N, C-alpha and C positions, 0 to 999 in steps of 0.2 A: 643897461640892462644883465648882460651877462653875463657881468662883478658880481652883482646883484644876487641873480641864478643861483650863480656858483657855490654862492655861501647859504640859501637860502638847504642847498640840494645836502652842502655840507653839514648845517646847525640840524638836517632832517634826519641825518646820516649818523648824526655822533647818539649815545646814548643818554645822554643830559634829558636829549629832546625829549624824551621817553622815560624819563627815570618817575618811579611815584613813590605816593606817601609809602606807605606798600615796599618797595624794592628796599629806600632806608631803611627801614626795622626789622624786614631782616638783615639784610649790608651791617649792621648794630651787630642783633645777634649773632649773627655769623665772627667779622673781629671782635665781638667778646669772648667765643670758645676758643678763640687760637688764645687770646691771651690767658685763658688756662688753661690752652692743651700746653702754652709753653712757661708762661714766668709762676703758673701756678703746679704743671710738671700732673692737672689731674688725665690720666691717659692721659696720653700724647699721641702712644701709639695709633685708638679708638680716635682723639676730640676731631685731632689733625686733618684728617684727610674730612672725614663730617664736615667736618666746618668752611675747610676750603671749598667744597665742593660743591656746600650751600653758599655760601658768596660767592662764586661764580655763574649759580643757578640763579643767581640775582641780578646781577647784569643787564640794564635793558636792550636786546636784540640781540645780545652775544649770540643768545640761543641756545645758551650752553646745558641746560637740566637734561634730565635720567629721559624722561620723559617725555622733550621735545622732537627737532630731528634727530634723523637719522645719524648721527655723529658719535665722533666715541663714545664719548660718555650716553648714547643713547644704546649703544651694541654693547659696551662692557656691563653695560642696569642687564640685559636679558639675562649674566649672572643667575642677580635675586631672583628674577623673576621670574625664573624657571627652579631656581630653588635646588643651584646647581653650589653656589658659597656656600652655603651652610653647613652641607657634610666634608665641605677638602674643610675649612673650617676645627670640626671635629674629631678630624683626624688631625690634624695639628695639632688640636686640645687634644688629643690621647696620645700623642709623644711626649708632649710635654712633659704628664702627670702622673706623678708618686698617686696612686688605690692606696702607700703600704698604713697611712695613718687609721680609712677607712674600718681595709678590711683588720686591721691591727685593734679596732673601736666599732663596731658593729653597730656598737649603737650610733651613733652619727648618721646612721642612715635615719634614726628617727629627726635628729633635731632638718635634716638635711628637708623631708620632706611635709613637717613643720612651718620649715617660712616658704614652702607652697599654701597656704593659705594669700597671699598676696594674689594668687594667681584668684584664686575662687572668689573673692571679692567684693577683686575688681570686673569678676565673666558676672555677677552677678549685680552692681552698678550699673555697670552695662546695660542689661536687660531693661533695669529701671528707667532709665534717662532716653529708652527708643531705641538703640541699635539691634540692629537682627543675633538673629542665637549665631547665625555665624562672625562678624562685629564684633559679636561679643566674646565669644572664644575667642579672637584676634589681639584681642585689648587688654580682655585678664592674662596673654601667654606675656607680657610685656615685667609682670613680676614677678617673675624668676630669670631677672632680669638677663637676661640672654640671648642677646642679640643677632646670634645667627639662628635659634633656637621659635623669637618670633615671627625672625623673614619668611623659615620655611612655612610656619602652620599659617599665618597673611596666604603667602604665593595662591597657598591647597583651597582654605578659607576667601580668606575677604580679600585679591590682590589690588583694587579701586581705595584701600586703606594702608595698601604696603609704603610707603610713604613715606603719611604721621606715622606710623605705629612704627618701620624701624629708625627714624629719627629719635622717636620717643626712649623707644629700648635701649639703645646706641648712648643715646646723651645721658639717660642716668643707669648706664654701665660707670663708662667715666666716670661724674659724679658720686659715685659710688663711695668716696672717703669726704666728701661735702654733707656728704644726703643724709647716714648712716650711724654717725658719732652721734647727733645728739638723742637721737629713737634707742639709741641703748644705751646712753647716762639715762637717760629719765625713764628707763625703765627698770635700773640695779642699779645698790645703793652699793653704796664707796668698796666698802666688806666685801660682797658677794667677786669683785672687782678684779680684790687683786689675790681672788683664787691663785689660789698655785701647783697647779694641775702631775703626776707624777706620770712616770716614762711612759715613750709608747715598748712594746715590749716587736722585739726581734722578727717582720715577717719573712717566711722562706719563697725562694726565684720559686718553686714549687705552685705557692699557696698562687702569689704575683699570678703565674703563667695562667692557673688555670682562671682563676678570678676572672676576665674581659673574656674568655667564652662561656663563662658560665651564663657573665651578665648576662650575653646576646642573648643566648641561644631562650632565657626566662623568660627575659620582657618581651622575645619577640612571637612569642609560642604566646604570648598573652595579649602580646595588643601589638601584634603586625605592623600595623603604619608608625608608628618607632621604632622600627628596620632598620630605619634608615641614618637617622642621626645613635642610634644607639651602636649601629653596626659598625661606624667609626667610625665615633671615639671607642668605645671598645681595638679598635682593628690598628690604631695609632698606638693605644700601651701595647696591644699584645706585638708590636714592630719592637717596643723603648725596650719591654720584658723581657721576650726573647734571648736577642744576643745573638740572632744574630743573620741583623739584618740590618747592620751602621747606619747602613748606605741609605735607606729610602728612609728609618731613625729619623737623622739631621737633616734631608732632605725632609718632608715631612710639616718639620718642625721651625722651619727655618725659613727657606727659601719656599718652598709652596704657601707656608699662612701666611709668608710676610706681602707675596707678589699680590694675594687673593685680600688680605685689609688692606690696602692701598683700596681696589679694586671696591672694591664691599664699599667700604670708608665716604671714597671717591661719592662714588655713585648717590649711595642712602645720602647723601647729602648733597647733591646736586639734585633729589624728587622735592625736597620741602623748596620754591621757588611759595613769592607771597600769597599768590592768587591762591593757591592751593594748604599755603600755611595759618596765614590768618583767616581762618575761617570757624564760627563757632564748632564745628562738627570737630577739626581738628585740635581745638585747646580743649576740648572737654576729651579726647583723646590722649593727649599729655594728661590731665588735670588727672585724670583715671591710672592712666602711666604710676607717677607720681603717689599713687591714693594704692597703689596696690605694692608698691616699693616698699611701701613706710610698714602694710601690715606686712608684706613677708621676710622684711627685717623685723616685727615684733611679733612675728610666730615666732620665728625661729628661737631668739631673747628671751620667749615666756619657755615655753617648754623646757629653754635650759634652764632656767631659775627653779621646776619642778625639775629636775632631777637634781639642783642641785640639792633641794629638801632633799634624795630621796637618798642621794647617792652619801648624802651624810658630811656636803658642804665639801667635797671629794669635785667639786663640777664647776667649772666656769663662767656662767650665764653670756658670757660676751662670746663665744664658741658658737654658741646657735642664728647669732644675727650672720656668719658667714655662710650658713644655710642656702643661703639666696648661690644662682649658679654665676654668679661673674666670678673668674680663677682668674689670677690668688686674687686678684685685690681685693675682695670682703675679708677673707682672711690676713690678708694685709696689714686691712683694717680695729680686727680682734685684737692684731696681736698690738697693733700704736696705741689703741685707747686703752689694752693691760697695762702695758708698759710707763703709759702714764699715770697713771694709779702706783703701779712698783714698778721701776728698772729695768728690776729683776729677775719681770714674773715673764716668759715667755711660753706667747699661747700660737705661736705660730702652725707648729707640727697637727696642734689640736684642735685646730680654726679648719684647715686641711681638709682631715675627714668630710663633720662636713657641706664641705664649699664642693667636691667634686660629688656628695653625696646626692648637695641640690641638679649639678651637675645632669644624674642621672634624670633625680626627680622631676626638672622644668621639662624633660627629655621626652619620660614615663606623658607625663601633663600632654605635654603635644601629642603624643600618638593617640590619647584617648581622646583632646578634642576633635580628633582625625577624624577619628573614627563614628560619634556617638552626632559628629554635625556635618560630616563630610559630603 
């Protein structure tokens, strides 16, 4: 009897005894994402911790979900829930970002603005599908392809949707090289994709220093709710361009952002339990997210086509796709698609203009949603 009883207790303590079809599906999804991160190298710095967090959260009886018992992941998740990690990520991004292409070609700002089309399209679609105004604003921001911004907005407007929205936002960011090229190719011709753009002008150090200060003041005076993200982004950039705080610059763009990325990716992935993720509501958010991302890419490319015609065929429309906020992933995709048509074509620096404009644009959209809906 004692042996039988012990075996029964042992079985009940095993995760196998509590595994559900939902766990199996989510573990399968996690493994597929791990495959994409390692084998395909689809932004592994983001996708690998997210996927592994998803795997941990769906191990039966392990209680490792970020929103579960008060363990390690639960406490690390507080940085997401309280909106601490996103501004720190923006600080690191600012340190790594060269705004020279945007300063040298201010027209790039228009492409960054056009790529926010996905944000507003997803917002209105979410309202049509029955989400509240605050929930729709949180869902819409996925279209900016900026994970930290999506988390920041959702923590303010719809905290109950934080897990699904964060997973959707980061998943689509990581899959930029997979999602964008078909849209870009469908909306452009071979001739347009082969356009070579002239070299950008040299930007002075004074311009680089004035830019982050001016942007912080102007945006914050217009939209105070955007000040946190814009301020940290521009502070990081000022660290970079000032040349007098190299230790802070290196720490913010290396150790700090790497640590925060691990915590953020792991805990965001660990919110994706089968119970939360495999619902009609969550799957609808994921669907609206990819629609938002698609419209954002299309909006940038279509304005790029218009600028191509207005400029006398001197602007390659592919750089418009980089107007989404995934830096520098989207710019690299513009470069890659352009080189598929002409290996001697170098669009990266031209695409970085709309790309960094997209970061500013998504932060502005976030501030607007928080201001109007919060």
